[in-house]
mmJSON file of the N, C-alpha and C atoms, coordinates in Angstrom:
{"data_MODEL":{"atom_site":{
"group_PDB":["ATOM","ATOM","ATOM","ATOM","ATOM","ATOM","ATOM","ATOM","ATOM","ATOM","ATOM","ATOM","ATOM","ATOM","ATOM","ATOM","ATOM","ATOM","ATOM","ATOM","ATOM","ATOM","ATOM","ATOM","ATOM","ATOM","ATOM","ATOM","ATOM","ATOM","ATOM","ATOM","ATOM","ATOM","ATOM","ATOM","ATOM","ATOM","ATOM","ATOM","ATOM","ATOM","ATOM","ATOM","ATOM","ATOM","ATOM","ATOM","ATOM","ATOM","ATOM","ATOM","ATOM","ATOM","ATOM","ATOM","ATOM","ATOM","ATOM","ATOM","ATOM","ATOM","ATOM","ATOM","ATOM","ATOM","ATOM","ATOM","ATOM","ATOM","ATOM","ATOM","ATOM","ATOM","ATOM","ATOM","ATOM","ATOM","ATOM","ATOM","ATOM","ATOM","ATOM","ATOM","ATOM","ATOM","ATOM","ATOM","ATOM","ATOM","ATOM","ATOM","ATOM","ATOM","ATOM","ATOM","ATOM","ATOM","ATOM","ATOM","ATOM","ATOM","ATOM","ATOM","ATOM","ATOM","ATOM","ATOM","ATOM","ATOM","ATOM","ATOM","ATOM","ATOM","ATOM","ATOM","ATOM","ATOM","ATOM","ATOM","ATOM","ATOM","ATOM","ATOM","ATOM","ATOM","ATOM","ATOM","ATOM","ATOM","ATOM","ATOM","ATOM","ATOM","ATOM","ATOM","ATOM","ATOM","ATOM","ATOM","ATOM","ATOM","ATOM","ATOM","ATOM","ATOM","ATOM","ATOM","ATOM","ATOM","ATOM","ATOM","ATOM","ATOM","ATOM","ATOM","ATOM","ATOM","ATOM","ATOM","ATOM","ATOM"],
"id":[1,2,3,4,5,6,7,8,9,10,11,12,13,14,15,16,17,18,19,20,21,22,23,24,25,26,27,28,29,30,31,32,33,34,35,36,37,38,39,40,41,42,43,44,45,46,47,48,49,50,51,52,53,54,55,56,57,58,59,60,61,62,63,64,65,66,67,68,69,70,71,72,73,74,75,76,77,78,79,80,81,82,83,84,85,86,87,88,89,90,91,92,93,94,95,96,97,98,99,100,101,102,103,104,105,106,107,108,109,110,111,112,113,114,115,116,117,118,119,120,121,122,123,124,125,126,127,128,129,130,131,132,133,134,135,136,137,138,139,140,141,142,143,144,145,146,147,148,149,150,151,152,153,154,155,156,157,158,159,160,161,162],
"type_symbol":["N","C","C","N","C","C","N","C","C","N","C","C","N","C","C","N","C","C","N","C","C","N","C","C","N","C","C","N","C","C","N","C","C","N","C","C","N","C","C","N","C","C","N","C","C","N","C","C","N","C","C","N","C","C","N","C","C","N","C","C","N","C","C","N","C","C","N","C","C","N","C","C","N","C","C","N","C","C","N","C","C","N","C","C","N","C","C","N","C","C","N","C","C","N","C","C","N","C","C","N","C","C","N","C","C","N","C","C","N","C","C","N","C","C","N","C","C","N","C","C","N","C","C","N","C","C","N","C","C","N","C","C","N","C","C","N","C","C","N","C","C","N","C","C","N","C","C","N","C","C","N","C","C","N","C","C","N","C","C","N","C","C"],
"label_atom_id":["N","CA","C","N","CA","C","N","CA","C","N","CA","C","N","CA","C","N","CA","C","N","CA","C","N","CA","C","N","CA","C","N","CA","C","N","CA","C","N","CA","C","N","CA","C","N","CA","C","N","CA","C","N","CA","C","N","CA","C","N","CA","C","N","CA","C","N","CA","C","N","CA","C","N","CA","C","N","CA","C","N","CA","C","N","CA","C","N","CA","C","N","CA","C","N","CA","C","N","CA","C","N","CA","C","N","CA","C","N","CA","C","N","CA","C","N","CA","C","N","CA","C","N","CA","C","N","CA","C","N","CA","C","N","CA","C","N","CA","C","N","CA","C","N","CA","C","N","CA","C","N","CA","C","N","CA","C","N","CA","C","N","CA","C","N","CA","C","N","CA","C","N","CA","C","N","CA","C","N","CA","C","N","CA","C","N","CA","C"],
"label_alt_id":[null,null,null,null,null,null,null,null,null,null,null,null,null,null,null,null,null,null,null,null,null,null,null,null,null,null,null,null,null,null,null,null,null,null,null,null,null,null,null,null,null,null,null,null,null,null,null,null,null,null,null,null,null,null,null,null,null,null,null,null,null,null,null,null,null,null,null,null,null,null,null,null,null,null,null,null,null,null,null,null,null,null,null,null,null,null,null,null,null,null,null,null,null,null,null,null,null,null,null,null,null,null,null,null,null,null,null,null,null,null,null,null,null,null,null,null,null,null,null,null,null,null,null,null,null,null,null,null,null,null,null,null,null,null,null,null,null,null,null,null,null,null,null,null,null,null,null,null,null,null,null,null,null,null,null,null,null,null,null,null,null,null],
"label_comp_id":["MET","MET","MET","LYS","LYS","LYS","THR","THR","THR","THR","THR","THR","PHE","PHE","PHE","ASN","ASN","ASN","ASP","ASP","ASP","GLY","GLY","GLY","GLU","GLU","GLU","ALA","ALA","ALA","VAL","VAL","VAL","GLU","GLU","GLU","ILE","ILE","ILE","LEU","LEU","LEU","PHE","PHE","PHE","GLU","GLU","GLU","MET","MET","MET","VAL","VAL","VAL","PHE","PHE","PHE","GLU","GLU","GLU","GLU","GLU","GLU","TYR","TYR","TYR","GLU","GLU","GLU","GLY","GLY","GLY","ILE","ILE","ILE","LEU","LEU","LEU","ASN","ASN","ASN","THR","THR","THR","SER","SER","SER","ARG","ARG","ARG","LEU","LEU","LEU","ILE","ILE","ILE","GLN","GLN","GLN","VAL","VAL","VAL","ILE","ILE","ILE","HIS","HIS","HIS","ALA","ALA","ALA","PHE","PHE","PHE","THR","THR","THR","GLU","GLU","GLU","TRP","TRP","TRP","ALA","ALA","ALA","ILE","ILE","ILE","GLU","GLU","GLU","GLN","GLN","GLN","GLU","GLU","GLU","LYS","LYS","LYS","LEU","LEU","LEU","LYS","LYS","LYS","GLU","GLU","GLU","GLU","GLU","GLU","GLU","GLU","GLU","ALA","ALA","ALA","GLU","GLU","GLU"],
"label_asym_id":["A","A","A","A","A","A","A","A","A","A","A","A","A","A","A","A","A","A","A","A","A","A","A","A","A","A","A","A","A","A","A","A","A","A","A","A","A","A","A","A","A","A","A","A","A","A","A","A","A","A","A","A","A","A","A","A","A","A","A","A","A","A","A","A","A","A","A","A","A","A","A","A","A","A","A","A","A","A","A","A","A","A","A","A","A","A","A","A","A","A","A","A","A","A","A","A","A","A","A","A","A","A","A","A","A","A","A","A","A","A","A","A","A","A","A","A","A","A","A","A","A","A","A","A","A","A","A","A","A","A","A","A","A","A","A","A","A","A","A","A","A","A","A","A","A","A","A","A","A","A","A","A","A","A","A","A","A","A","A","A","A","A"],
"label_entity_id":["1","1","1","1","1","1","1","1","1","1","1","1","1","1","1","1","1","1","1","1","1","1","1","1","1","1","1","1","1","1","1","1","1","1","1","1","1","1","1","1","1","1","1","1","1","1","1","1","1","1","1","1","1","1","1","1","1","1","1","1","1","1","1","1","1","1","1","1","1","1","1","1","1","1","1","1","1","1","1","1","1","1","1","1","1","1","1","1","1","1","1","1","1","1","1","1","1","1","1","1","1","1","1","1","1","1","1","1","1","1","1","1","1","1","1","1","1","1","1","1","1","1","1","1","1","1","1","1","1","1","1","1","1","1","1","1","1","1","1","1","1","1","1","1","1","1","1","1","1","1","1","1","1","1","1","1","1","1","1","1","1","1"],
"label_seq_id":[1,1,1,2,2,2,3,3,3,4,4,4,5,5,5,6,6,6,7,7,7,8,8,8,9,9,9,10,10,10,11,11,11,12,12,12,13,13,13,14,14,14,15,15,15,16,16,16,17,17,17,18,18,18,19,19,19,20,20,20,21,21,21,22,22,22,23,23,23,24,24,24,25,25,25,26,26,26,27,27,27,28,28,28,29,29,29,30,30,30,31,31,31,32,32,32,33,33,33,34,34,34,35,35,35,36,36,36,37,37,37,38,38,38,39,39,39,40,40,40,41,41,41,42,42,42,43,43,43,44,44,44,45,45,45,46,46,46,47,47,47,48,48,48,49,49,49,50,50,50,51,51,51,52,52,52,53,53,53,54,54,54],
"pdbx_PDB_ins_code":[null,null,null,null,null,null,null,null,null,null,null,null,null,null,null,null,null,null,null,null,null,null,null,null,null,null,null,null,null,null,null,null,null,null,null,null,null,null,null,null,null,null,null,null,null,null,null,null,null,null,null,null,null,null,null,null,null,null,null,null,null,null,null,null,null,null,null,null,null,null,null,null,null,null,null,null,null,null,null,null,null,null,null,null,null,null,null,null,null,null,null,null,null,null,null,null,null,null,null,null,null,null,null,null,null,null,null,null,null,null,null,null,null,null,null,null,null,null,null,null,null,null,null,null,null,null,null,null,null,null,null,null,null,null,null,null,null,null,null,null,null,null,null,null,null,null,null,null,null,null,null,null,null,null,null,null,null,null,null,null,null,null],
"Cartn_x":[90.122,89.608,90.95,90.252,91.732,91.188,92.055,91.833,92.992,92.345,92.75,92.673,93.535,93.391,94.051,93.414,93.855,95.025,96.36,97.161,96.465,95.599,94.705,94.205,93.434,93.117,94.158,95.611,96.322,97.655,97.527,98.185,97.159,95.752,95.053,95.21,95.128,94.993,96.439,97.404,98.902,98.726,98.466,97.84,97.272,96.006,95.058,95.878,96.803,97.136,98.285,99.577,100.225,99.639,98.788,97.98,97.324,96.438,95.891,96.995,97.736,99.12,99.857,99.741,100.381,99.393,98.088,97.185,97.407,97.528,97.764,99.139,100.077,101.486,101.689,102.557,102.75,104.339,104.461,106.005,106.819,107.522,108.348,108.786,109.553,110.321,109.159,108.344,107.048,106.689,106.243,106.02,106.906,107.901,108.737,108.738,108.838,108.726,107.515,106.248,104.836,105.365,105.359,105.317,106.387,107.469,108.052,107.677,107.613,106.404,105.158,104.324,103.679,104.378,104.791,105.633,105.914,106.634,107.156,105.843,104.67,103.434,102.619,103.024,102.356,103.291,104.278,105.277,105.206,104.966,104.642,103.333,102.402,100.937,101.343,101.607,101.838,102.672,103.916,104.213,103.421,102.784,101.5,100.838,100.348,99.16,100.028,101.164,102.042,101.961,102.268,102.112,101.036,100.202,98.628,98.597,99.021,98.181,99.083,100.069,101.093,100.094],
"Cartn_y":[78.357,79.646,79.841,79.749,80.195,81.684,82.256,83.496,83.42,84.254,84.203,85.519,86.111,87.021,87.932,88.264,88.43,89.706,89.77,90.603,92.133,92.671,93.835,93.898,92.748,92.897,92.938,92.631,92.431,94.026,94.162,95.701,96.435,96.504,97.397,97.396,96.426,95.752,96.262,96.074,96.83,98.444,98.945,100.263,100.998,99.841,100.665,100.149,98.866,99.345,100.182,100.508,101.694,103.379,103.13,104.376,104.697,103.599,103.773,103.94,102.951,103.592,104.938,105.45,106.517,107.696,107.516,108.881,109.215,108.645,109.045,109.59,109.38,110.054,108.57,108.607,107.152,107.361,106.313,106.082,104.971,105.038,103.963,102.84,103.45,102.192,101.083,102.097,101.14,100.21,101.003,100.037,98.771,99.291,97.776,97.188,97.035,96.277,95.47,95.989,95.419,94.587,94.992,94.259,93.325,92.958,91.886,91.273,91.625,90.284,89.682,90.57,89.488,89.086,89.309,88.171,86.899,86.797,85.937,84.987,86.123,85.116,84.578,84.994,84.197,83.394,82.927,81.963,80.963,80.987,80.254,79.479,80.341,79.999,78.815,79.538,78.398,76.967,77.158,75.98,74.954,75.752,74.656,74.255,74.844,74.199,73.23,73.037,72.012,70.633,71.291,69.883,69.326,70.179,69.396,68.729,69.066,68.598,67.103,66.93,65.6,64.649],
"Cartn_z":[114.949,114.02,113.263,111.725,110.721,109.918,110.06,109.453,108.186,107.193,106.095,105.344,104.334,104.25,102.754,102.062,99.977,100.574,99.485,99.62,99.817,99.376,99.425,100.792,101.644,102.734,103.878,103.533,104.751,104.516,103.245,103.284,104.049,103.836,104.392,105.92,106.524,107.681,108.452,107.605,108.382,108.036,107.531,107.414,108.745,108.773,109.791,110.848,111.15,112.426,112.738,111.696,111.91,111.905,111.08,111.262,112.392,113.009,114.931,115.909,115.175,116.283,116.885,115.811,115.571,115.069,115.658,115.091,113.858,112.512,111.51,110.837,111.963,111.335,110.751,109.328,108.871,109.834,110.296,110.895,109.882,108.914,108.06,108.798,109.57,110.128,111.224,111.478,112.027,111.438,110.166,109.233,108.456,108.38,108.172,109.172,110.351,111.329,111.693,111.4,111.018,110.031,108.714,107.814,107.778,108.512,108.595,109.75,110.999,111.419,110.898,110.169,109.356,108.391,107.964,106.749,107.713,108.801,109.491,110.124,110.467,110.902,109.638,108.432,107.17,106.667,106.755,106.221,107.246,108.799,109.42,110.008,109.244,108.973,107.405,106.496,105.513,105.806,106.694,107.393,107.957,108.816,109.476,108.864,108.057,107.132,105.879,105.581,104.847,105.913,107.242,108.168,108.411,108.327,108.756,107.086,106.087,104.871,104.851,105.808,105.259,105.837],
"occupancy":[1.0,1.0,1.0,1.0,1.0,1.0,1.0,1.0,1.0,1.0,1.0,1.0,1.0,1.0,1.0,1.0,1.0,1.0,1.0,1.0,1.0,1.0,1.0,1.0,1.0,1.0,1.0,1.0,1.0,1.0,1.0,1.0,1.0,1.0,1.0,1.0,1.0,1.0,1.0,1.0,1.0,1.0,1.0,1.0,1.0,1.0,1.0,1.0,1.0,1.0,1.0,1.0,1.0,1.0,1.0,1.0,1.0,1.0,1.0,1.0,1.0,1.0,1.0,1.0,1.0,1.0,1.0,1.0,1.0,1.0,1.0,1.0,1.0,1.0,1.0,1.0,1.0,1.0,1.0,1.0,1.0,1.0,1.0,1.0,1.0,1.0,1.0,1.0,1.0,1.0,1.0,1.0,1.0,1.0,1.0,1.0,1.0,1.0,1.0,1.0,1.0,1.0,1.0,1.0,1.0,1.0,1.0,1.0,1.0,1.0,1.0,1.0,1.0,1.0,1.0,1.0,1.0,1.0,1.0,1.0,1.0,1.0,1.0,1.0,1.0,1.0,1.0,1.0,1.0,1.0,1.0,1.0,1.0,1.0,1.0,1.0,1.0,1.0,1.0,1.0,1.0,1.0,1.0,1.0,1.0,1.0,1.0,1.0,1.0,1.0,1.0,1.0,1.0,1.0,1.0,1.0,1.0,1.0,1.0,1.0,1.0,1.0],
"B_iso_or_equiv":[0.0,0.0,0.0,0.0,0.0,0.0,0.0,0.0,0.0,0.0,0.0,0.0,0.0,0.0,0.0,0.0,0.0,0.0,0.0,0.0,0.0,0.0,0.0,0.0,0.0,0.0,0.0,0.0,0.0,0.0,0.0,0.0,0.0,0.0,0.0,0.0,0.0,0.0,0.0,0.0,0.0,0.0,0.0,0.0,0.0,0.0,0.0,0.0,0.0,0.0,0.0,0.0,0.0,0.0,0.0,0.0,0.0,0.0,0.0,0.0,0.0,0.0,0.0,0.0,0.0,0.0,0.0,0.0,0.0,0.0,0.0,0.0,0.0,0.0,0.0,0.0,0.0,0.0,0.0,0.0,0.0,0.0,0.0,0.0,0.0,0.0,0.0,0.0,0.0,0.0,0.0,0.0,0.0,0.0,0.0,0.0,0.0,0.0,0.0,0.0,0.0,0.0,0.0,0.0,0.0,0.0,0.0,0.0,0.0,0.0,0.0,0.0,0.0,0.0,0.0,0.0,0.0,0.0,0.0,0.0,0.0,0.0,0.0,0.0,0.0,0.0,0.0,0.0,0.0,0.0,0.0,0.0,0.0,0.0,0.0,0.0,0.0,0.0,0.0,0.0,0.0,0.0,0.0,0.0,0.0,0.0,0.0,0.0,0.0,0.0,0.0,0.0,0.0,0.0,0.0,0.0,0.0,0.0,0.0,0.0,0.0,0.0],
"pdbx_formal_charge":[null,null,null,null,null,null,null,null,null,null,null,null,null,null,null,null,null,null,null,null,null,null,null,null,null,null,null,null,null,null,null,null,null,null,null,null,null,null,null,null,null,null,null,null,null,null,null,null,null,null,null,null,null,null,null,null,null,null,null,null,null,null,null,null,null,null,null,null,null,null,null,null,null,null,null,null,null,null,null,null,null,null,null,null,null,null,null,null,null,null,null,null,null,null,null,null,null,null,null,null,null,null,null,null,null,null,null,null,null,null,null,null,null,null,null,null,null,null,null,null,null,null,null,null,null,null,null,null,null,null,null,null,null,null,null,null,null,null,null,null,null,null,null,null,null,null,null,null,null,null,null,null,null,null,null,null,null,null,null,null,null,null],
"auth_seq_id":[1,1,1,2,2,2,3,3,3,4,4,4,5,5,5,6,6,6,7,7,7,8,8,8,9,9,9,10,10,10,11,11,11,12,12,12,13,13,13,14,14,14,15,15,15,16,16,16,17,17,17,18,18,18,19,19,19,20,20,20,21,21,21,22,22,22,23,23,23,24,24,24,25,25,25,26,26,26,27,27,27,28,28,28,29,29,29,30,30,30,31,31,31,32,32,32,33,33,33,34,34,34,35,35,35,36,36,36,37,37,37,38,38,38,39,39,39,40,40,40,41,41,41,42,42,42,43,43,43,44,44,44,45,45,45,46,46,46,47,47,47,48,48,48,49,49,49,50,50,50,51,51,51,52,52,52,53,53,53,54,54,54],
"auth_comp_id":["MET","MET","MET","LYS","LYS","LYS","THR","THR","THR","THR","THR","THR","PHE","PHE","PHE","ASN","ASN","ASN","ASP","ASP","ASP","GLY","GLY","GLY","GLU","GLU","GLU","ALA","ALA","ALA","VAL","VAL","VAL","GLU","GLU","GLU","ILE","ILE","ILE","LEU","LEU","LEU","PHE","PHE","PHE","GLU","GLU","GLU","MET","MET","MET","VAL","VAL","VAL","PHE","PHE","PHE","GLU","GLU","GLU","GLU","GLU","GLU","TYR","TYR","TYR","GLU","GLU","GLU","GLY","GLY","GLY","ILE","ILE","ILE","LEU","LEU","LEU","ASN","ASN","ASN","THR","THR","THR","SER","SER","SER","ARG","ARG","ARG","LEU","LEU","LEU","ILE","ILE","ILE","GLN","GLN","GLN","VAL","VAL","VAL","ILE","ILE","ILE","HIS","HIS","HIS","ALA","ALA","ALA","PHE","PHE","PHE","THR","THR","THR","GLU","GLU","GLU","TRP","TRP","TRP","ALA","ALA","ALA","ILE","ILE","ILE","GLU","GLU","GLU","GLN","GLN","GLN","GLU","GLU","GLU","LYS","LYS","LYS","LEU","LEU","LEU","LYS","LYS","LYS","GLU","GLU","GLU","GLU","GLU","GLU","GLU","GLU","GLU","ALA","ALA","ALA","GLU","GLU","GLU"],
"auth_asym_id":["A","A","A","A","A","A","A","A","A","A","A","A","A","A","A","A","A","A","A","A","A","A","A","A","A","A","A","A","A","A","A","A","A","A","A","A","A","A","A","A","A","A","A","A","A","A","A","A","A","A","A","A","A","A","A","A","A","A","A","A","A","A","A","A","A","A","A","A","A","A","A","A","A","A","A","A","A","A","A","A","A","A","A","A","A","A","A","A","A","A","A","A","A","A","A","A","A","A","A","A","A","A","A","A","A","A","A","A","A","A","A","A","A","A","A","A","A","A","A","A","A","A","A","A","A","A","A","A","A","A","A","A","A","A","A","A","A","A","A","A","A","A","A","A","A","A","A","A","A","A","A","A","A","A","A","A","A","A","A","A","A","A"],
"auth_atom_id":["N","CA","C","N","CA","C","N","CA","C","N","CA","C","N","CA","C","N","CA","C","N","CA","C","N","CA","C","N","CA","C","N","CA","C","N","CA","C","N","CA","C","N","CA","C","N","CA","C","N","CA","C","N","CA","C","N","CA","C","N","CA","C","N","CA","C","N","CA","C","N","CA","C","N","CA","C","N","CA","C","N","CA","C","N","CA","C","N","CA","C","N","CA","C","N","CA","C","N","CA","C","N","CA","C","N","CA","C","N","CA","C","N","CA","C","N","CA","C","N","CA","C","N","CA","C","N","CA","C","N","CA","C","N","CA","C","N","CA","C","N","CA","C","N","CA","C","N","CA","C","N","CA","C","N","CA","C","N","CA","C","N","CA","C","N","CA","C","N","CA","C","N","CA","C","N","CA","C","N","CA","C","N","CA","C","N","CA","C"],
"pdbx_PDB_model_num":[1,1,1,1,1,1,1,1,1,1,1,1,1,1,1,1,1,1,1,1,1,1,1,1,1,1,1,1,1,1,1,1,1,1,1,1,1,1,1,1,1,1,1,1,1,1,1,1,1,1,1,1,1,1,1,1,1,1,1,1,1,1,1,1,1,1,1,1,1,1,1,1,1,1,1,1,1,1,1,1,1,1,1,1,1,1,1,1,1,1,1,1,1,1,1,1,1,1,1,1,1,1,1,1,1,1,1,1,1,1,1,1,1,1,1,1,1,1,1,1,1,1,1,1,1,1,1,1,1,1,1,1,1,1,1,1,1,1,1,1,1,1,1,1,1,1,1,1,1,1,1,1,1,1,1,1,1,1,1,1,1,1]
}}}
């Protein structure tokens, strides 16, 4: 199953994850961690796509 997001959807999902976890209290350090993890995941997905294309 392939899942793709545009930038707006990705940001919306990140904020939903952070707000749900902290019941509406925005925790900046947690948000940074989530964005970092999401970015690493997205980079890995791009690498996999490139490898599949070869």
